[in-house]
PAMARBA-883954 format. One record per residue: x, z negated, y negated of N, C-alpha, C in turn; residue in three letters. Coordinates in steps of 0.001 Angstrom, whole numbers, plus 500000, padded with zeros to 6 digits. Example, Ala and Ser with C-alpha at 12.3 -4.5 7.8 and 13.67 -1.06 7.14 Angstrom:
n_px:n_pz:n_py:ca_px:ca_pz:ca_py:c_px:c_pz:c_py:rest
513190:492200:505690:512300:492200:504500:513200:492200:503300:ALA
512850:492920:502250:513670:492860:501060:512900:492130:499970:SER
//
This chain:
n_px:n_pz:n_py:ca_px:ca_pz:ca_py:c_px:c_pz:c_py:rest
401990:638087:295781:401239:638653:296622:399988:638945:296397:MET
399432:640166:296928:398305:640524:296818:397187:640479:298004:THR
396273:639998:297762:395025:639331:298907:394542:640847:299171:ASP
394731:641550:300794:393982:642532:300831:392441:642632:301213:THR
391812:640975:301445:390534:641949:301798:389279:641996:300906:ARG
388505:642688:301714:387608:643458:301071:386311:642973:301092:ILE
385676:642582:299939:384222:642013:300086:383319:642912:301133:PRO
382798:642639:302138:381580:643023:303004:380418:643565:301860:GLU
380327:643036:301006:378845:642882:299900:379377:642630:298635:ASP
380205:643357:297871:381116:642832:297026:379818:642377:295804:ARG
379989:641408:295298:379558:640530:293837:378223:639445:294542:GLY
378186:639693:296022:376745:638669:296383:377257:637819:296920:GLN
376195:636959:296970:376319:635582:297776:375938:635814:299409:LEU
376740:635178:300234:376153:635644:302103:375754:634073:302182:LYS
374474:634111:302414:373834:632849:303324:373915:632675:304558:ARG
373860:631648:305132:373551:631264:306776:372843:629708:306497:ARG
372151:629924:307388:371390:628881:307802:371649:628039:309172:THR
372201:627349:309385:372549:626405:310577:372014:625082:310863:VAL
372200:624723:312440:371450:623885:312667:372689:622494:312759:LEU
372492:621379:312245:373666:620530:312255:373180:619677:313051:ALA
374172:618652:313699:374223:617961:314678:373438:617176:314867:ALA
372496:616711:314029:371890:615298:314148:369917:616353:314133:GLY
369995:618091:314089:369037:618756:314107:368452:619209:312930:GLY
368807:618679:311799:368775:618881:310090:369422:620552:310038:ALA
368277:621418:309395:368912:622557:309003:369672:622319:307605:ALA
370977:622865:307446:371613:622862:306450:372014:624811:306049:VAL
372294:624787:304696:372595:626244:304745:374196:626236:303658:THR
374601:626904:304505:375927:626956:303740:376235:627970:302729:ALA
376803:628458:302008:377038:629409:300950:378421:629865:300921:VAL
379082:631219:300893:380301:631292:300549:379997:632790:299927:GLY
381184:632813:299344:380896:633945:298500:382066:634729:299435:VAL
381569:636207:299442:381610:637535:300038:382751:638379:299376:GLY
383077:637662:298623:384542:638607:297886:385684:637654:298477:GLY
386995:638627:297950:388462:637663:298724:388757:636504:297904:ALA
389519:635638:298676:389888:634502:298051:390922:634512:297521:PHE
391558:633987:296898:392797:633553:296214:393496:633767:297240:ALA
395019:634111:296452:396071:634281:297433:396643:632687:298059:ALA
396419:631611:297568:396521:630406:297577:395541:629192:298525:GLY
394675:630371:298157:393577:629655:299205:393811:628846:301197:ALA
393561:627737:301120:393565:627313:302078:393110:626959:303159:SER
393760:626569:304219:392933:626631:305606:391655:625381:305700:ALA
392172:624816:304491:391109:623028:304484:389896:623813:304014:GLN
390016:624986:302743:388849:625360:302061:387910:626278:303206:GLU
388476:626980:303680:387947:627505:305216:386685:626441:305899:GLU
387788:625761:306249:386874:624522:307102:385466:624152:306362:THR
386138:623547:305204:384974:623026:304322:383821:623720:304158:ALA
383837:625108:304050:383253:626078:303143:382391:626953:304258:ALA
382997:626818:305503:382065:627829:306470:382374:628253:307916:ASN
383096:627041:308692:383695:627202:309757:382836:626230:310610:ALA
382197:625200:310031:381788:624365:310960:380696:624293:311933:CYS
379794:625492:311559:378602:625209:312056:378623:626830:312943:TYR
379573:626985:313975:379628:628001:314405:380415:627914:315522:THR
380467:628425:316400:381509:628397:318062:382167:629838:317904:LEU
383510:629750:317999:383946:630949:318383:384620:631616:319525:THR
383965:632555:319285:383476:633581:320741:384463:633057:322179:SER
384048:633188:322862:384677:632714:324524:384997:634217:324674:GLU
385894:634924:324684:386250:636108:325452:387326:635965:327155:LEU
387766:637293:327740:388396:637138:328810:389580:636722:328501:VAL
390510:636090:329049:391958:635576:329222:392687:636920:329403:GLU
392653:637826:330377:393216:638781:330488:394116:638848:331413:GLY
395170:639773:331925:395894:639504:333078:397252:638796:332855:PRO
397643:638888:331932:398813:638581:331576:398942:637197:330933:TYR
398323:636210:331280:398704:634920:330718:399600:634164:331585:TYR
400653:633407:331321:401758:632359:331376:401422:630810:331219:ILE
401026:630190:332113:400858:628567:331649:402232:628397:330898:ASP
401071:627161:330081:402194:626569:328952:403738:626351:329284:ALA
404671:626980:329298:406245:626811:329675:407011:626841:328532:ASP
406439:627014:327421:407616:627484:326347:406569:626764:324900:LYS
406970:624903:325003:406736:624510:323782:407808:624857:322226:ILE
406819:625555:321759:407884:626047:320335:406625:626650:319285:ARG
406965:626699:318162:406386:627177:316917:406474:628539:316509:GLN
407995:628558:316594:408679:630272:316490:408430:631100:317974:ASP
407953:632033:317978:407646:632508:319575:408208:634067:319372:VAL
409235:633939:318566:409675:635570:318024:410782:636526:318858:THR
411904:635517:319520:413042:635310:320012:413411:636524:319789:GLU
413802:637738:320073:414529:638975:319331:413938:640144:319217:ASP
412266:640306:319152:411754:641043:318825:411642:641547:317874:GLN
411481:642533:317502:411472:643376:315828:409959:643681:315905:GLU
410063:643437:314411:408574:643937:313829:408512:643200:312747:GLY
407021:643274:312220:407198:642671:310887:406632:641173:311023:ILE
407258:640365:310216:407422:638890:310635:405357:638602:310128:PRO
405016:637795:311042:403794:637185:311178:403329:635521:311205:LEU
403220:635006:310487:402861:633672:310213:401473:633547:310460:THR
401543:632699:311527:399504:632478:312403:399449:631030:312060:LEU
398295:630949:311334:397878:629490:310884:396297:628882:311692:ALA
396242:628296:312863:394647:628026:313421:394530:626234:313018:LEU
393497:626777:312913:392555:624648:312415:391523:624806:313676:THR
391848:623756:314373:391259:624092:315680:390062:622857:315558:VAL
388860:622647:315971:387551:621891:314910:386373:621927:316505:ILE
386022:620931:316609:384919:620383:317194:383747:621110:316325:ASP
382914:621950:317256:382194:622858:316128:381092:622097:316093:ALA
380502:620963:317114:378767:619908:316459:379627:619216:315584:GLU
380878:618375:315647:380747:617153:314397:381931:617478:313456:THR
381910:618686:313624:382771:619302:312630:384356:618898:312664:CYS
384706:617873:313014:385870:616892:313110:386972:617744:313687:ARG
388474:617652:313155:389594:618506:313547:389690:617810:315129:PRO
390545:618739:316135:391031:618207:317172:392499:617557:317084:LEU
392937:616842:317488:394301:616334:317240:394667:616335:318708:ARG
396051:616997:318576:396804:616666:319906:396444:617690:320717:ASP
395648:618598:320255:395187:619619:321234:396471:620822:321558:ALA
396333:620994:322618:397485:622470:323222:396912:623604:322894:ALA
397617:624428:322075:397321:625625:321582:398129:626757:322099:VAL
397680:627757:322866:398946:628994:323748:398284:630093:322758:ASP
399666:630776:322207:399464:632467:322230:400371:633187:322990:ILE
399860:634201:322594:400620:635286:323660:399967:636714:323446:TRP
400914:637528:323103:400695:639210:323042:401953:640047:323112:HIS
401174:640940:322964:402750:642742:323583:403416:642534:322592:CYS
404236:642918:322496:405374:643358:321388:405011:644959:320455:ASN
406122:645401:319546:405432:646372:318671:404780:647491:319782:ALA
405758:647525:320515:405741:648987:321173:405083:648997:322649:LEU
403696:647317:322761:402851:647202:323444:403148:646572:324951:GLY
404340:645991:324717:404725:645683:325963:404636:643951:325838:VAL
404358:643443:327577:404088:641897:327199:405521:641582:328122:TYR
405710:640291:327662:406746:639911:328332:406584:639178:329615:SER
407647:639020:330781:407264:638668:332044:406151:639926:332495:GLY
406124:640775:331675:405356:642331:332815:406152:643742:331992:TYR
407637:643350:332259:407716:644471:331119:408005:645670:332461:GLU
407897:645000:333659:407835:646487:334691:406634:647487:334680:SER
405133:647050:334006:404446:647459:333996:404428:648493:332472:ASN
405263:648439:331867:405352:649323:330702:404225:648742:329468:GLY
404031:649921:328825:402743:649525:327383:401751:649311:327962:SER
401292:648347:328409:399765:648208:328796:399518:648527:330340:GLY
400433:647946:331123:400506:648565:332563:400761:649918:332463:GLY
401505:650515:331730:401463:651977:331506:402607:652429:332413:GLY
403353:651477:333016:404637:652286:333679:406050:652012:333467:GLY
406638:651305:332021:407757:651662:331842:408289:653090:331174:GLY
409397:653289:331256:410084:654480:330439:410472:653981:329469:GLY
411380:654577:328745:412118:655173:327541:410831:654998:326486:PRO
411489:653979:325444:410105:654097:323745:409935:655717:323475:ALA
408552:655941:323149:408320:656886:322727:408903:657436:321025:PRO
408817:658382:320952:409701:658497:319687:408953:659285:318667:THR
407652:659704:318927:407009:660476:318126:405850:659354:317497:ASP
405352:659324:316130:404558:658459:315494:403086:658599:315768:ALA
402355:657732:315620:400917:657816:316008:399818:658892:314427:PRO
399415:658653:314997:398258:659474:313770:397638:658455:313518:SER
396736:658963:312128:396235:657885:311766:394884:657636:312009:GLY
394532:658459:312812:393263:658858:313531:393512:658239:314867:THR
393080:657495:316047:392872:656685:316989:391993:657401:317908:PRO
392472:658033:319226:392312:658517:320211:392120:658000:321504:THR
392212:656616:321697:392195:656560:322527:390479:655952:323437:GLY
390562:656455:324374:389149:655816:325157:389101:654332:325322:THR
388519:653489:324788:388623:652166:325422:388215:651755:326854:PRO
388880:651261:327464:388822:650960:328824:388845:649747:329500:THR
389000:648749:328612:389463:647077:328877:391222:646768:329050:GLY
391401:645818:329563:392550:645293:329735:393200:645021:330941:GLU
394350:645638:331102:394958:646979:330613:393874:648212:330930:PRO
394357:649064:330556:393222:650406:331121:394075:650713:332866:PRO
395081:650439:332974:396044:650690:334147:396757:649814:334428:SER
397143:649915:335779:398611:649320:335946:397830:648203:337215:GLY
398651:646482:337847:398452:646413:339341:397506:645786:339740:PRO
396772:645551:340638:395258:644864:340865:395148:643581:340003:PRO
394080:643349:339197:393349:641921:338465:392220:642445:338007:GLY
392656:643620:337109:390799:643799:336928:390949:642969:334991:GLY
390176:643060:334562:389967:642698:332841:390249:641173:332782:VAL
389603:640237:333958:390043:639169:333812:391139:638221:334763:GLY
391358:639225:335502:392153:638585:337165:394047:638679:336447:GLY
393898:637369:336563:395348:637225:336528:396465:637602:337494:HIS
397556:638314:336847:398746:638752:337367:399934:637506:337386:GLN
400883:638153:338571:401986:637065:338662:402782:637803:338011:GLU
403640:637003:337037:404806:637945:336362:405676:638722:337333:PRO
406549:639344:336365:406991:640369:336957:408638:640281:336861:THR
409040:639318:335819:410094:639102:335097:410269:637822:334808:ASP
411184:637231:334236:412097:636169:333045:411525:636094:332094:ASP
411067:637376:331416:410889:636960:329713:410006:636407:329476:GLU
410138:635728:328650:409076:635114:327760:408709:635044:326165:ARG
409492:636189:325261:408928:636567:324061:407558:636861:323821:TYR
407376:636252:322258:405737:636302:322043:404846:635550:322769:LEU
405629:634634:323236:404570:633450:323897:404910:631828:323875:ARG
403889:631074:323483:404515:629506:322527:402782:628768:322781:GLY
403439:627556:323006:402411:626616:322960:403001:625523:321977:THR
401905:625085:320999:402382:624094:320200:400944:623156:320255:TRP
401648:621833:319331:400480:620615:319251:399809:620802:317807:ARG
398411:620617:317984:397889:620215:316907:398017:618821:316068:THR
398139:618898:314707:397903:617967:313809:396831:617075:313728:ASP
397451:616045:312732:395767:615323:312699:394477:615764:312174:ARG
395078:616597:311470:393956:617943:310622:393748:618975:311715:HIS
394114:619165:313160:393415:620248:313671:394306:621592:313977:GLY
395527:621434:313271:396169:622450:312571:397279:622724:313183:ARG
397741:623913:313294:398904:624837:314293:399190:625903:313658:VAL
400672:626118:313323:401438:627218:312909:402404:627857:313842:THR
402382:629294:313951:403255:629860:314960:403961:630824:313912:PHE
404609:631040:314488:405837:632150:313466:406013:633453:314981:ARG
405651:634732:314411:406177:635667:315318:406045:637034:314806:THR
405476:637968:315408:405910:639056:314748:404001:639698:314982:VAL
403763:640776:314177:402515:641533:313892:402381:642334:315375:PHE
401203:642073:315991:401391:642767:317360:401393:644341:317346:PRO
401646:644672:318210:401582:646526:318322:400124:646662:319390:GLY
400352:647856:320097:399195:648256:320727:399728:649140:321674:TRP
398173:648920:323117:398926:650393:324025:397620:650513:323611:TYR
397258:652020:325431:396199:652649:325533:395053:651743:325836:GLN
393977:651406:325180:392366:650873:325792:392113:649925:325046:GLY
393473:649434:324335:393059:648041:323729:393261:647874:321725:ARG
392359:647266:320858:392936:647021:319647:393960:646140:319651:CYS
394554:645839:318572:395848:644951:318437:395144:643877:318156:VAL
395570:642943:318983:394607:641639:319162:395733:640446:319330:HIS
395953:639392:319598:396689:638100:319704:395304:637547:320797:ILE
396265:636902:321824:395341:635970:322649:395397:634462:322689:HIS
394858:633823:322606:394674:632734:322087:393835:631341:323055:VAL
394177:630376:323617:393531:629049:324745:393987:627764:323683:LYS
392927:626688:324035:393058:625465:323692:392716:624871:324537:VAL
393879:623968:324597:393729:622570:325745:393450:621620:325001:HIS
392614:620666:325835:392077:618976:325602:392136:617958:326615:VAL
392372:616758:326563:392104:615710:327429:393550:615992:327767:ASP
394682:616466:327752:395916:616302:328740:396913:615686:327694:GLY
397914:615118:328387:399331:614477:328009:400001:615288:327207:GLU
400730:614448:326492:401976:615300:325752:403164:614499:326539:TRP
404078:614857:327076:405134:614137:327639:406593:615008:327447:THR
407650:614205:327979:409252:615367:327107:409310:616589:327819:ASP
408124:616792:328935:408327:618052:329665:407530:619091:329056:ALA
406567:618518:328049:405502:619118:327559:403781:618981:327919:GLY
403100:619982:328291:401479:619453:327783:401053:618981:329401:TYR
400603:617867:329816:400154:617960:331357:399232:617889:331283:GLU
397872:618339:332399:396556:617739:332411:395752:618498:331220:GLY
394449:617881:331688:393348:618294:330354:392822:619718:331469:GLY
392127:620290:330144:391422:621005:330183:391288:622221:329407:HIS
391008:623830:329812:391013:624766:328676:389441:624766:328120:THR
389274:624455:326940:388151:624421:325860:387919:625542:325709:CYS
388708:626403:325712:388742:627681:324367:389797:628806:325195:HIS
388862:629822:325313:389642:631043:325317:389349:632144:324904:THR
390077:632568:323812:389409:633394:322894:390813:634659:322577:GLY
390427:635492:321755:391505:636597:321158:391288:636737:319727:GLN
392350:636819:318925:392346:637165:317566:392751:638907:317244:LEU
391901:639160:316070:391755:640606:315375:391960:641077:314446:PHE
392856:642014:314338:393624:642417:312896:392680:643435:312453:PHE
392244:643826:311221:391570:645029:310575:392173:646336:310248:ASP
391233:647354:310186:391759:648416:310238:393086:648919:309655:GLU
392825:648243:308105:393650:648708:306965:394849:647880:307566:ALA
395406:646861:308076:396466:646194:308217:397181:647044:309498:SER
396290:647128:310230:396765:648124:311582:397724:649524:311200:VAL
397243:650166:309790:397515:651667:309639:398643:651493:308849:LEU
398401:650272:308129:399825:650436:307341:401432:650039:308422:LEU
400487:649052:309542:402264:648824:310455:402483:649851:310653:THR
401292:650715:311327:401928:652200:311829:402881:652862:311408:ALA
403086:652704:310265:404209:653609:309001:405289:653212:309315:GLU
405328:651726:309410:406576:650988:309598:407227:650977:310996:GLU
408807:650457:311054:409481:650768:312558:409255:649445:312948:GLU
409256:649076:313900:409166:650005:315315:407733:650727:315650:PRO
406605:649938:314941:405741:650064:315174:405059:652033:315417:TYR
405903:652524:313905:405935:654114:313753:406468:654554:315550:SER
407275:654105:316235:407717:654809:317449:406796:654531:318528:THR
405950:653854:318518:404868:653558:319485:403861:654746:319527:ASN
403917:655444:320576:403157:656846:320230:401734:656415:321711:ALA
401374:655590:321590:400421:655206:322871:399008:655530:321954:ALA
398233:655969:322425:396837:656227:321857:396329:654987:321564:ALA
395668:654513:320762:395373:653708:319723:394093:653288:319684:ARG
392987:652271:320278:391729:652236:319884:391337:651168:318717:THR
390899:651517:318246:390473:650726:316539:389714:649805:317232:THR
389360:648706:315998:388732:647220:316392:387256:647547:316524:LEU
386513:648873:315978:385032:648755:316475:384935:649486:317951:ASP
386101:650333:318168:385930:650853:319750:386439:649586:320463:GLU
386658:648787:320332:387870:647874:321157:386106:647585:322219:ASP
386608:647273:323462:385697:646494:324531:385405:645397:324332:THR
386729:644477:323673:386173:643343:323848:385850:642558:322559:ILE
386371:642689:321604:385897:642297:320219:384636:642302:319893:TYR
383625:641053:320382:382532:640909:320024:381777:641543:318907:PRO
382503:642011:317842:381860:642682:316663:380929:642022:315767:GLY
381344:640551:315684:380718:639724:315093:381958:638704:313722:ASN
382933:639435:313382:383682:638498:312333:384790:637854:312667:GLY
384670:636797:311807:385325:635774:311966:385302:634465:313129:HIS
383874:634662:313316:383496:634026:314832:383829:634673:316317:GLU
383910:635932:315862:384522:636834:317528:386344:636538:317423:GLY
386848:636169:316144:388396:636158:315712:388775:636824:315232:GLY
388302:637559:314334:388683:638273:313198:389612:637306:312347:LEU
390917:637742:311702:391638:637066:311632:391556:637005:309606:LEU
391312:636157:308930:391819:636314:307398:393335:636660:307079:TYR
393707:637495:306784:394891:638199:306422:395468:638208:304997:LEU
396425:638132:304638:397605:638129:303366:398245:638899:303426:ARG
398656:640035:302736:400030:640867:302400:400214:641512:301558:TYR
400857:641751:301153:401538:642914:299886:400825:644369:300865:ASP
400113:645199:300232:399858:646617:300830:400860:647578:300497:ARG
401713:646876:299509:402681:647845:299373:403865:647511:299990:ARG
404159:646355:300519:405412:646432:301225:405104:645084:302250:HIS
403870:645675:303148:403465:645262:304024:404753:644192:304783:ILE
405572:644888:305289:407248:645148:305946:407286:643541:305716:ALA
407121:642988:304669:407941:641700:303833:407354:640654:304769:ARG
405914:641176:305455:405228:639876:305942:403919:639720:305914:GLY
403294:639066:307132:401602:639269:306970:401690:637254:307376:VAL
400200:637154:306648:399804:635538:306829:398465:635788:307114:HIS
398732:635040:308607:396786:635398:308818:396431:633778:309284:ALA
395707:633710:309290:395065:632086:309713:393612:632652:309692:ARG
392866:631366:310954:391186:631066:311034:390817:630011:311880:LEU
390005:629264:311632:389480:628238:312150:388777:628533:313649:THR
388974:627473:314476:388523:628083:315789:387413:626716:316399:LEU
386182:627358:316313:385577:626409:316372:385282:625972:317810:GLY
385192:624852:318764:385182:624765:319980:384550:623592:320610:VAL
384234:623920:321798:383297:622676:322527:384673:621877:323655:GLU
384595:620563:323110:385956:619953:323462:385493:619675:325156:PRO
384268:619009:325453:383987:618694:326748:383397:619924:327531:ASP
383212:621097:327287:383484:622362:328030:384720:622793:328729:ALA
384190:623826:329709:385595:624238:330163:385332:625801:330098:THR
386242:626578:329405:385977:628154:329148:387840:629017:329072:HIS
387750:629340:331076:389251:629497:331071:389356:630956:330897:ASP
388237:631608:330410:388303:633035:330450:388451:633838:331473:GLY
388105:633544:332469:387712:634255:334221:386645:635199:333814:GLN
385676:634681:333465:384593:635464:333392:384735:636953:332936:ASP
383766:637956:333029:383523:639515:332549:383442:639466:331008:SER
384475:639841:329655:384041:640120:328856:382431:640116:328638:PRO
381739:639920:327394:380639:640227:326627:381127:641889:326587:PRO
379389:642664:326235:379540:643546:325634:379652:643716:324484:GLN
380691:644498:323497:380429:644485:322370:379277:644883:321923:PRO
379210:644464:320309:378099:644895:319327:378383:645511:318363:THR
377972:646010:317317:378139:647143:316157:378877:646091:315507:ALA
380264:646622:314777:380415:645152:314038:380240:645265:312645:SER
379959:644406:311750:379199:644429:310617:380336:644719:309626:ALA
381900:644368:310219:382666:644926:308877:384203:645141:309651:SER
384776:645893:309353:386158:645951:310127:387626:645424:309009:THR
386445:644764:307796:387590:644193:307045:388048:643068:306744:SER
388927:642292:306386:389226:640860:307029:388324:639676:306619:ALA
387288:640010:305467:386337:639176:305080:384865:639838:305521:SER
384675:640209:306533:383734:639907:307649:383438:638758:308142:ALA
382055:638439:308212:381719:637160:308774:380557:636886:309452:SER
//
């Protein structure tokens, strides 16, 4: 399996100076080149993840509170298999957060969210799936999430319209702060780049019924580089999604700051992406803070890189 990450500055070391919890300056050095295919989440955490908070972003209108406690959220959805491995740490102490509840949710290959199928692709109104393939050059004008649909706006929550719950789930972090989900590579809809929503809940209680109480300390979104998205667009069922596609740089939600903003590390075979994609990221959060994602999203800045190695 080939690691597809492209160095931001090939052959150079990239340095960051950060402030440790005790007030001392620490310099972290990371290689800008591609990692070995077997690079682990632990290595990422130790090398370059302890010194920054992951960006807080808007929740969006299609969140449904944790009612599916599961790691495999695929159900009957078609698409390229995606393994999503997340590590949650306290950004101040660098310690893993054990027993946190992590939610993920995203649209399917045709841009439809479960629970909101009547809204169609990104709130566009349902109907039969399109049959013409998208071009390699995106034409969508970013308009937020979603560009149309029922009231609620970018951050306003909408009540579900149906009982479907595919591509949604909640799972518990282990003692290393890790959680892994099995899903499919998301599709797209007009006005947004390809993304996955994520929330982290802490200080609650795990019961037989699920996770209760506590508060949301992080609401974010996870993003994919253009190279991977263009490859998926050549595969079914993504090739039947004719919705205008917005690139990572055009997106109004992605803050343009690489992994800190949610850009995933990806690993897949460029010749056979349909076989599956492995994605991973460490989320640096503030356990004592409350970030429910209801505020307006920040204005994006120019992205340093659209590759999976941007930092």
